[in-house]
TORMAR-542528 format. One line per field, with one value per residue (C-alpha): x, y, z; residue number from 1. Coordinates in nm, 2 decimals. Layout:
<atoms>
u: [X_...] $
v: [Y_...] $
w: [Z_...] $
seq: [NUM_...] $
</atoms>
This chain:
<atoms>
u: [10.09_10.15_10.52_10.52_10.28_10.42_10.27_10.44_10.40_10.60_10.81_10.92_10.80_10.63_10.49_10.15_9.91_10.04_9.70_9.66_9.29_9.37_9.67_9.45_9.18_9.44_9.60_9.26_9.15_9.47_9.43_9.80_10.04_9.97_9.99_10.22_10.12_10.31_10.16_10.34_10.16_9.83_9.55_9.19_9.09_9.39_9.32_8.94_8.99_9.24_9.01_8.71_8.91_9.05_8.73_8.91_8.73_8.63_8.80_9.12_9.10_9.05_9.35_9.57_9.48_9.50_9.82_9.95_9.83_9.96_10.14_9.87_9.72_9.35_9.17_8.87_8.65_8.87_9.20_9.46_9.57_9.90_10.05_10.42_10.64_10.97_11.27_11.59_11.89_12.05_12.41_12.45_12.23_12.20_11.82_11.57_11.29_10.98_10.78_10.47_10.40_10.07_10.03_9.71_9.72_9.46_9.42_9.60_9.75_9.96_9.94_10.19_10.11_10.39_10.39_10.70_11.05_11.18_11.06_11.25_11.08_11.30_11.53_11.33_11.14_11.46_11.62_11.31_11.28_11.63_11.47_11.20_11.20_11.07_10.82_10.68_10.50_10.27_10.17_10.26_10.62_10.62_10.47_10.74_11.02_10.88_10.85_11.20_11.35_11.16_11.29_11.64_11.62_11.51_11.82_12.05_11.88_11.90_12.27_12.33_12.13_12.33_12.65_12.51_12.40_12.75_12.90_12.65_12.70_13.08_13.03_12.78_12.99_13.32_13.49_13.34_12.98_12.82_12.61_12.25_12.30_11.94_11.80_12.02_11.92_11.55_11.58_11.75_11.48_11.21_11.37_11.39_11.02_10.92_11.12_10.96_10.62_10.72_10.87_10.67_10.32_10.45_10.53_10.17_10.11_10.45_10.35_10.01_10.18_10.36_10.02_9.94_9.59_9.37_9.19_8.89_8.56_8.37_8.08_8.16_8.16_8.43_8.68_8.57_8.80_8.87_9.17_9.29_9.59_9.81_10.04_10.13_9.82_9.51_9.45_9.23_9.00_9.29_9.25_9.49_9.60_9.46_9.66_9.98_10.09_10.22_10.56_10.62_10.57_10.95_11.02_10.78_10.90_11.25_11.12_10.95_11.27_11.46_11.19_11.20_11.58_11.51_11.25_11.50_11.76_11.50_11.38_11.73_11.80_11.49_11.57_11.94_11.83_11.60_11.89_12.13_11.88_11.83_12.21_12.26_12.00_12.17_12.50_12.37_12.22_12.56_12.74_12.50_12.55_12.93_12.89_12.67_12.93_13.20_13.00_12.91_13.28_13.40_13.12_13.23_13.59_13.47_13.24_13.52_13.72_13.40_13.27_13.60_13.63_13.27_13.31_13.61_13.44_13.16_13.36_13.30_13.55_13.62_13.71_13.99_14.32_14.23_14.52_14.78_15.04_15.01_14.63_14.59_14.84_14.69_14.34_14.48_14.67_14.35_14.16_14.43_14.46_14.09_14.06_14.35_14.20_13.86_14.03_14.21_13.89_13.68_13.96_13.98_13.60_13.61_13.42_13.71] $
v: [11.84_11.99_11.97_12.15_12.27_12.36_12.46_12.33_12.45_12.32_12.11_12.41_12.53_12.86_13.12_13.03_13.05_12.89_12.74_12.42_12.49_12.82_12.66_12.37_12.61_12.83_12.54_12.41_12.75_12.79_12.45_12.36_12.25_12.06_12.10_11.88_11.87_11.67_11.56_11.39_11.17_11.35_11.30_11.24_11.60_11.74_11.52_11.60_11.93_11.79_11.50_11.72_11.96_11.69_11.48_11.17_10.85_10.77_10.43_10.58_10.84_10.58_10.39_10.70_10.80_10.46_10.35_9.99_9.91_9.65_9.79_9.83_10.04_10.13_10.32_10.54_10.77_11.08_10.95_10.68_10.57_10.40_10.26_10.19_10.06_10.24_10.07_10.18_9.98_10.07_9.95_10.02_9.73_9.57_9.62_9.72_9.97_9.99_10.31_10.38_10.62_10.69_10.88_11.02_11.10_11.31_11.52_11.82_11.72_11.47_11.43_11.24_11.11_10.96_10.77_10.69_10.83_10.63_10.87_10.91_11.24_11.47_11.54_11.40_11.72_11.93_11.67_11.64_12.01_11.99_11.77_11.99_11.76_11.48_11.70_11.82_11.49_11.60_11.45_11.09_11.20_11.25_10.91_10.76_10.94_10.82_10.46_10.47_10.61_10.36_10.07_10.21_10.20_9.83_9.76_9.92_9.73_9.40_9.46_9.53_9.22_9.01_9.13_9.06_8.71_8.63_8.73_8.53_8.23_8.24_8.27_7.99_7.74_7.84_7.59_7.57_7.62_7.97_8.06_8.16_8.08_7.96_8.28_8.50_8.32_8.33_8.71_8.77_8.57_8.78_9.09_8.94_8.83_9.19_9.33_9.08_9.21_9.55_9.44_9.14_9.30_9.60_9.40_9.39_9.77_9.83_9.62_9.79_10.13_10.01_10.01_10.37_10.48_10.77_10.99_10.91_10.94_11.21_11.08_10.72_10.59_10.46_10.23_10.33_10.49_10.50_10.35_10.31_10.20_9.90_9.78_9.49_9.30_9.16_9.41_9.72_9.62_9.61_9.78_10.07_10.31_10.66_10.98_10.81_10.92_10.67_10.85_10.73_10.36_10.30_10.47_10.25_9.95_10.03_10.05_9.71_9.56_9.68_9.56_9.22_9.21_9.30_9.03_8.77_8.87_8.87_8.52_8.39_8.54_8.37_8.03_8.05_8.15_7.84_7.62_7.78_7.72_7.36_7.31_7.47_7.24_6.94_7.07_7.10_6.75_6.60_6.79_6.65_6.30_6.35_6.47_6.17_5.93_6.09_6.08_5.72_5.63_5.80_5.63_5.29_5.36_5.46_5.16_4.89_4.98_5.05_4.71_4.53_4.73_4.67_4.29_4.29_4.51_4.27_4.13_3.76_3.53_3.30_3.51_3.43_3.59_3.76_3.61_3.65_3.92_4.02_4.02_4.40_4.50_4.25_4.40_4.75_4.62_4.45_4.78_4.98_4.72_4.71_5.09_5.12_4.88_5.05_5.39_5.27_5.11_5.43_5.64_5.43_5.45_5.84_5.85_6.02] $
w: [9.98_9.64_9.56_9.22_8.95_8.61_8.28_7.96_7.60_7.30_7.55_7.76_8.10_8.07_8.32_8.43_8.73_9.05_9.12_8.93_8.86_8.69_8.51_8.37_8.26_8.08_7.88_7.79_7.67_7.47_7.32_7.36_7.63_7.96_8.33_8.55_8.91_9.17_9.51_9.80_10.05_10.01_10.26_10.15_10.22_10.03_9.73_9.70_9.54_9.28_9.21_9.15_8.93_8.71_8.71_8.84_8.88_9.24_9.23_9.11_9.38_9.64_9.52_9.51_9.87_10.04_9.85_9.89_9.54_9.30_8.99_8.73_8.45_8.46_8.18_8.27_8.07_8.10_8.24_8.25_8.60_8.64_8.96_8.99_9.28_9.34_9.48_9.65_9.77_10.11_10.12_10.49_10.59_10.24_10.23_9.97_10.05_9.84_9.77_9.56_9.28_9.09_8.77_8.63_8.26_8.08_7.77_7.90_8.24_8.42_8.79_9.00_9.35_9.55_9.88_10.08_10.08_9.79_9.52_9.19_9.11_9.31_9.02_8.73_8.66_8.63_8.41_8.19_8.14_7.98_7.70_7.54_7.23_7.46_7.66_7.33_7.30_7.58_7.92_7.80_7.78_8.16_8.21_7.99_8.18_8.52_8.40_8.25_8.58_8.79_8.58_8.58_8.96_8.93_8.73_8.99_9.28_9.09_9.03_9.40_9.50_9.26_9.42_9.77_9.66_9.52_9.85_10.05_9.83_9.87_10.25_10.28_10.09_10.25_10.48_10.83_10.94_10.91_11.21_11.12_10.75_10.70_10.86_10.64_10.32_10.42_10.50_10.16_9.98_10.15_10.01_9.66_9.69_9.79_9.50_9.26_9.37_9.24_8.91_8.78_8.78_8.60_8.29_8.17_8.20_8.03_7.73_7.71_7.70_7.38_7.21_7.18_7.10_7.00_7.25_7.46_7.28_7.48_7.68_7.58_7.94_8.17_8.00_7.65_7.40_7.03_6.86_6.51_6.31_6.32_6.59_6.81_6.90_6.74_6.46_6.42_6.70_6.95_7.28_7.31_7.58_7.51_7.55_7.45_7.10_6.86_6.85_7.21_7.13_7.08_7.41_7.61_7.42_7.54_7.90_7.86_7.73_8.03_8.26_8.10_8.17_8.54_8.57_8.43_8.69_8.97_8.86_8.86_9.20_9.34_9.19_9.30_9.66_9.67_9.55_9.80_10.08_9.98_9.95_10.29_10.45_10.29_10.41_10.77_10.74_10.62_10.90_11.16_11.03_11.05_11.41_11.50_11.35_11.55_11.87_11.81_11.74_12.06_12.25_12.12_12.22_12.58_12.60_12.56_12.88_13.06_12.98_13.08_13.40_13.48_13.45_13.68_13.92_14.00_14.30_14.24_14.42_14.13_13.83_13.57_13.63_13.96_14.15_13.87_13.92_13.55_13.55_13.61_13.34_13.11_13.15_13.08_12.78_12.65_12.69_12.51_12.23_12.16_12.17_11.94_11.69_11.70_11.65_11.34_11.21_11.26_11.12_10.80_10.77_10.80_11.13_11.31] $
seq: [1_2_3_4_5_6_7_8_9_10_11_12_13_14_15_16_17_18_19_20_21_22_23_24_25_26_27_28_29_30_31_32_33_34_35_36_37_38_39_40_41_42_43_44_45_46_47_48_49_50_51_52_53_54_55_56_57_58_59_60_61_62_63_64_65_66_67_68_69_70_71_72_73_74_75_76_77_78_79_80_81_82_83_84_85_86_87_88_89_90_91_92_93_94_95_96_97_98_99_100_101_102_103_104_105_106_107_108_109_110_111_112_113_114_115_116_117_118_119_120_121_122_123_124_125_126_127_128_129_130_131_132_133_134_135_136_137_138_139_140_141_142_143_144_145_146_147_148_149_150_151_152_153_154_155_156_157_158_159_160_161_162_163_164_165_166_167_168_169_170_171_172_173_174_175_176_177_178_179_180_181_182_183_184_185_186_187_188_189_190_191_192_193_194_195_196_197_198_199_200_201_202_203_204_205_206_207_208_209_210_211_212_213_214_215_216_217_218_219_220_221_222_223_224_225_226_227_228_229_230_231_232_233_234_235_236_237_238_239_240_241_242_243_244_245_246_247_248_249_250_251_252_253_254_255_256_257_258_259_260_261_262_263_264_265_266_267_268_269_270_271_272_273_274_275_276_277_278_279_280_281_282_283_284_285_286_287_288_289_290_291_292_293_294_295_296_297_298_299_300_301_302_303_304_305_306_307_308_309_310_311_312_313_314_315_316_317_318_319_320_321_322_323_324_325_326_327_328_329_330_331_332_333_334_335_336_337_338_339_340_341_342_343_344_345_346_347_348_349_350_351_352] $
</atoms>
């Protein structure tokens, strides 16, 4: 479904046709401004009309409809296609949910396609319309704002996960055995791994967006574009992202810096969880060894009186001390003395 369609000129939203086809035709005829159209969970049939109007590449259309894509940035003849994973933290069950967001960027339009409930675009348009100086940079300003908001979400989720990990670590290493500790650590690690699948692949597109380029050369074929000027990379022949003006390079560079910080936190969380899991397994192994020593010690203490009683219970006629009045108390005293000595020995060795 189409969530919103707005026409922007000089960084401000203006009155325009409600139909995105008419709005796009109007801005192209005027030679200024751009159209921002937002779609949510579109079906293939719903997306066909937009794809035809904006001349989107079939491969990008297929990715946008089917979703479940890896974060990436693809450059086609007349558009730039970016896939981002959104993330949200749910404190009630300490879980992280992942959504998906696609952005099509062209000469006079930007189209956003979101999948899932965890979309950061609900309030972004209103906030961005309060910054006309940023929107004046064109459709790429919307792409920057989306990337910035998504990465800010990552920072919030990473902070919450760090807090949860600190609490889990304190609980795991507290005195006494924690039931289901390994399962909890493994479940936490799965969340971090899923979160990492959203943040790590986005680094390469974020860095590419810091290398702004000139527009697409008309009719030059898919993946072909022109670029000029200096910048980070390998010189004048460097591949650049079209439709992103050079003025936005510092903005995208800031996003890339924040994303690098997120990836560092996620990497440390993953390593620490692996260390905690190994430490917990070692802790369980040590506890099991302690339990086995205690069981062996008590078994030895029980074996001594059992052995002595068993010998005197064999009912032979000629056995030592059978006819002595003090034989029975002596046998009991021998059992008690040996058990006392073994108990002291095991206690000193730390088995009891």
